[in-house]
Every structure is written in C-alpha cells, then in structure tokens.
C-alpha positions in Angstrom: 29.9 75.5 -67.0 28.9 72.1 -68.3 31.9 70.5 -66.4 30.7 72.2 -63.3 27.2 70.9 -63.7 28.6 67.4 -64.4 30.6 67.5 -61.2 27.5 68.6 -59.2 25.5 65.7 -60.7 28.2 63.2 -60.0 28.4 64.5 -56.4 24.7 64.2 -55.9 24.7 60.7 -57.4 27.5 59.7 -55.1 25.7 61.1 -52.1 22.5 59.4 -53.0 24.3 56.1 -53.4 26.1 56.2 -50.1 23.1 57.2 -48.1 22.1 53.5 -48.3 24.4 52.6 -45.4 22.1 51.0 -42.9 22.4 49.7 -39.4 20.4 46.5 -39.4 20.5 45.3 -35.8 22.1 46.3 -32.5 22.4 43.4 -30.1 23.2 44.8 -26.7 21.8 43.0 -23.6 19.6 45.1 -21.4 21.0 43.3 -18.3 24.3 41.5 -17.5 25.8 39.9 -14.4 28.7 41.4 -12.5 31.8 39.3 -13.0 30.4 37.9 -16.2 30.6 39.0 -19.8 28.5 40.7 -22.5 28.6 40.2 -26.2 27.8 43.3 -28.2 26.7 42.9 -31.8 26.3 45.4 -34.6 25.0 44.2 -37.9 25.1 46.7 -40.8 24.7 46.9 -44.6 27.1 49.1 -46.5 25.2 48.6 -49.8 27.2 50.7 -52.4 29.6 52.2 -49.9 32.9 51.0 -48.5 33.4 50.5 -44.8 35.7 53.0 -43.2 35.3 52.2 -39.5 33.2 50.7 -36.8 33.4 52.5 -33.4 31.9 51.7 -30.0 31.2 54.2 -27.3 30.2 53.9 -23.6 28.5 57.0 -22.3 29.9 59.0 -25.2 33.5 57.8 -24.7 35.1 55.7 -27.4 36.5 52.4 -26.2 36.7 50.2 -29.4 37.5 50.9 -33.0 37.7 48.7 -36.1 39.3 50.2 -39.3 39.7 47.5 -41.9 42.3 49.4 -44.1 44.5 50.2 -41.1 47.8 48.2 -40.5 46.3 47.3 -37.1 42.5 47.1 -37.7 41.5 46.8 -34.0 42.2 49.4 -31.4 40.7 49.7 -27.9 41.0 52.4 -25.3 40.9 52.3 -21.5 37.5 53.1 -20.2 36.2 52.5 -16.6 34.1 49.3 -16.4 35.1 48.2 -20.0 37.5 45.4 -20.7 37.6 44.1 -24.2 38.5 40.6 -25.2 40.2 41.4 -28.5 40.5 37.8 -29.5 36.7 37.5 -29.6 36.0 40.9 -31.2 35.7 41.9 -34.8 34.0 44.4 -37.1 30.5 43.1 -36.0 31.1 41.8 -32.5 32.7 43.2 -29.4 33.1 41.0 -26.3 33.3 42.6 -22.9 34.6 40.5 -19.9 35.0 40.9 -16.1 32.0 43.2 -15.9 31.8 45.5 -12.9 29.2 47.9 -11.5 30.9 50.6 -13.6 30.1 48.6 -16.7 26.5 49.9 -16.6 25.9 52.6 -19.2 24.8 53.6 -22.6 26.5 51.7 -25.4 26.6 53.0 -29.0 27.7 51.4 -32.2 28.7 53.8 -35.0 29.3 52.7 -38.6 31.0 55.1 -41.1 31.6 54.8 -44.9 34.7 55.9 -46.8 35.7 59.4 -47.8 34.7 61.8 -49.0 31.3 61.7 -47.4 32.0 59.4 -44.4 28.3 58.7 -44.2 27.6 57.5 -40.6 24.8 55.7 -38.9 24.5 54.6 -35.3 22.3 53.1 -32.6 22.6 52.8 -28.9 21.2 50.8 -25.9 21.6 50.9 -22.2 23.1 48.0 -20.2 22.4 47.5 -16.4 24.8 45.3 -14.5 23.3 43.2 -11.7 25.1 41.6 -8.8 23.7 38.1 -8.4 23.7 35.9 -5.3 26.5 33.2 -5.3 24.0 30.5 -4.3 20.3 29.7 -3.9 18.2 31.0 -1.0 18.9 29.6 2.5 16.2 28.1 4.8 16.3 28.2 8.6 13.9 27.1 11.3 12.4 24.1 9.6 12.0 20.7 11.3 12.2 17.2 9.7 8.8 16.1 10.9 5.5 17.9 11.8 2.2 16.8 13.2 -1.2 18.4 12.9 -1.3 21.4 15.2 2.4 22.1 15.1 3.5 25.6 14.2 5.8 26.1 11.2 8.0 29.2 11.5 10.9 29.5 9.0 13.0 32.2 7.3 14.1 32.3 3.7 17.2 34.4 3.1 18.7 35.4 -0.3 22.3 36.5 -0.2 23.4 40.0 -1.0 22.4 41.2 -4.5 21.8 44.3 -6.6 19.0 44.8 -7.0 17.2 42.9 -4.2 15.8 39.5 -4.9 12.1 38.8 -5.1 11.1 35.9 -2.7 8.2 33.5 -2.9 7.2 30.8 -0.5 5.4 27.7 -1.9 3.6 25.0 0.0 3.2 21.8 -2.0 4.1 23.8 -5.2 1.3 26.3 -4.5 1.9 29.9 -3.5 1.6 30.4 0.3 -1.4 32.6 1.3 -0.4 36.2 2.1 -1.5 35.8 5.7 1.2 33.1 6.1 4.0 35.6 5.2 5.9 38.3 6.9 8.3 40.6 5.2 10.2 41.0 3.0 12.9 42.7 5.1 16.2 44.0 3.8 19.6 44.3 5.4 23.0 45.4 4.1 25.4 42.6 3.2 29.1 42.5 3.3 29.1 44.8 0.3 27.6 48.2 0.8 26.0 48.2 -2.6 24.2 44.9 -2.1 21.3 43.8 0.2 20.1 40.6 1.6 16.4 39.8 1.4 14.5 37.9 4.1 10.9 36.6 4.2 9.2 34.6 7.0 6.7 31.8 6.6 4.5 31.0 9.6 1.4 28.9 10.0 -0.2 26.0 12.0 -0.1 22.6 10.3 -3.4 21.1 9.3 -4.3 17.9 7.7 -4.7 19.7 4.3 -1.0 20.6 4.3 0.1 17.0 3.9 0.3 15.2 0.6 0.9 11.4 1.1 2.2 12.2 4.6 4.7 14.7 3.2 4.9 18.5 3.5 6.9 20.2 0.7 8.1 23.8 1.5 10.0 25.7 -1.2 11.5 29.2 -1.3 12.1 30.8 -4.7 14.4 33.8 -5.3 14.2 35.7 -8.5 16.2 38.6 -10.0 14.6 38.9 -13.5 15.7 38.1 -16.1 19.1 36.8 -15.1 18.6 34.8 -11.9 16.1 32.3 -10.4 17.1 29.7 -7.8 15.0 27.7 -5.3 15.6 25.6 -2.2 13.2 22.8 -1.2 12.6 21.3 2.2 10.6 18.1 2.5 9.1 17.3 5.9 7.2 14.1 6.9 4.1 13.8 9.0 4.9 12.6 12.5 3.1 9.4 13.4 1.0 9.2 16.6 2.8 7.2 19.3 1.2 3.9 20.3 -0.2 3.5 23.8 2.5 2.4 26.2 0.5 -0.5 27.6 0.4 -2.0 24.1 4.2 -2.3 23.9 4.2 -5.4 26.2 1.3 -7.1 24.3 2.0 -10.9 23.8 3.0 -12.1 20.4 0.6 -13.9 18.1 -0.1 -17.4 19.6 0.9 -16.5 23.1 -1.5 -16.2 26.0 -1.0 -13.2 28.3 -0.1 -14.1 31.9 -2.5 -12.2 34.2 -0.9 -10.3 37.1 -2.6 -9.1 40.3 -1.5 -6.6 42.9 0.1 -8.0 46.1 -2.2 -7.5 49.1 0.0 -9.5 51.5 -1.6 -12.1 53.8 -5.3 -12.4 52.8 -6.3 -15.3 55.2 -7.8 -12.8 57.7 -9.7 -10.8 55.1 -13.5 -11.0 55.3 -15.3 -10.9 52.0 -18.8 -9.6 51.3 -20.3 -13.1 51.0 -18.9 -14.1 54.4 -20.4 -11.0 56.0 -23.8 -11.8 54.6 -23.7 -15.4 55.9 -22.6 -14.3 59.3 -25.6 -11.9 59.5 -28.0 -14.7 58.6 -26.6 -16.9 61.4 -26.9 -14.1 63.9 -30.5 -13.5 62.9 -31.3 -17.3 63.3 -29.9 -17.5 66.8 -31.9 -15.8 69.7 -30.6 -15.8 73.2 -32.9 -17.2 76.2 -33.2 -13.9 77.9 -34.8 -12.4 74.9 -37.3 -15.3 74.8 -38.4 -14.5 78.5 -38.8 -10.9 77.8 -41.0 -11.6 74.8 -43.3 -14.0 76.9 -43.6 -11.4 79.7 -44.7 -8.8 77.1 -47.4 -11.1 75.7 -48.7 -12.0 79.2 -49.0 -8.4 80.1 -51.1 -7.7 77.1 -53.4 -10.6 77.9 -54.0 -9.3 81.6 -54.9 -5.9 80.3 -57.5 -7.2 78.0 -59.2 -9.0 80.8 
C-alpha cells in the first residue's frame, strides 16, 4: 500500500514538474508577399522537461517536424503552398520560400515534452499572402509645362495586385482635394486573381499651384503593410511669349531705322496745308463781273430810298 501511494506521489510530482513547459513567443508574419519568403519562429521554455518534438502545421496538416533524439532530426512533408528551406530551419525556426497564394493559412507551432506524459503546448497565427505590383504606379496624360488656365488631366495606374492598391494624388506634397479626383476604378489584369487600380486627377491650373515656377505631381500606391511606391512628375510654368514686334528691337547703342509705307509718286498729292492756302487765294481774288453786279445792287437800293 505504501509503495502504491509513493508511486502516485511520484507521478503527481512528475506531472507538476512537466506542466511548466511554456511557449514563450510565436513569430508568424500576418502578411507576406507572393514569391517571397516567410520566417516562422517558435520560442519555448522546457523548464524541467526534456524536448521530444517541435511540429508545425498549416490548416491542421503537419508539414515540418523536429525530433532531437531521432537519427534524422528534421523531417518535412509535402503540403500545398508550403516549401521549407531545410538549411535555414531548426528547432525554433522554420523558413518558407517561394510563397504562393496557397501559402495563406493558419500556422501552428506545437511543442511536446518527453514520455511518459508528452506534455504539449501550442499557438497559432494566420498568414495572408499578397501579390504586390512589380513596379511603382504609372502616370499618363501629363505635360512637361503648364500655364495658368491650362487643364491638368492625368491617370495614375497601379499594376495588378491582390488586394487592390490604395492610390493617393499629391500636389506639391499635399493631398489633392477630393473634387480634383475621379475613381478609383478597377480592372482585371493578366492574372484573374489580381486587379489594376486607376485614379484620375483633373483640375485647372492656377497661380497657387506653382512653387518657384514648378508644379510637383505625385501618385502614391500603398498595400499596407508590405508595399508603398510613388511616382513623381515635375512640370514647369510656361513663360508668356514676348510680343513679336519686340523681336526685331535694336541692340543697346544702336538707333532704330524708321520705315514708312511706300505710297508711290507723291509729287501730285495735295496736302491739307496746300488746300487751306488755295482757299485763301481764291477768297482774295474777285472777278470784274462780280464787281459790276455788286455796284448795280447798291445803285438800286439808293434809287428806291429816293
């Protein structure tokens, strides 16, 4: 009887000792890029127990196992979307490479102690795989120069991605007013699981849009937290053209040579001064017949008075 009680006490002591196995930290990225890699970390404390195994699962399916007392400690198993880089994996780290859309899922790290209890602890986190654009956003429709009153009308296009990119237009590093924007619009890219994002910027240029005769237009594409790219277009203010007549102005120190229109032969032309003089001459000269008529008129008036 005493031996039986001793065995029970020993068992309970052993059980209490091994329940100290703790999972300290699970490092699993919430997001990763398609075509890239993900490093999964599992930190644990065995305390008074001995490590039996570390196992990794995706969506409940085991794909990696580490058993330190095995002749071949590391084993990995074919799983859709999971490719393990064994050379960069151990009891606390598993490196996944060549991620695909199928790599998204719930990842679990499970740590077990030695027999006879095989005390086990685990934790799990979800990874979402994003498809990122291969380059920054593309700008179309912009000119190299603008003048006040010109209309700016341009598109910003972010290449196919999953999920769609968030676009922002900035004018001189300040967010463009909402009434300057149209969109966003989405269209299917070459891949059916990805979409392109388009946003239009349109406004009429005013003097307030120039900074030191320069207009900076920027489009920013973001897929948080993995991607942020921007494309900048710098346009200059178009100068007002000089009046054409000034283009032939004489150089400093030279006198301009006056030019007059060609009126042909002007010897027969009568100027205003000549007309006035002729009229005066005509007024000063009275013909004899007019003198006689004037005398006859005066004589008649005299006879009538008598």
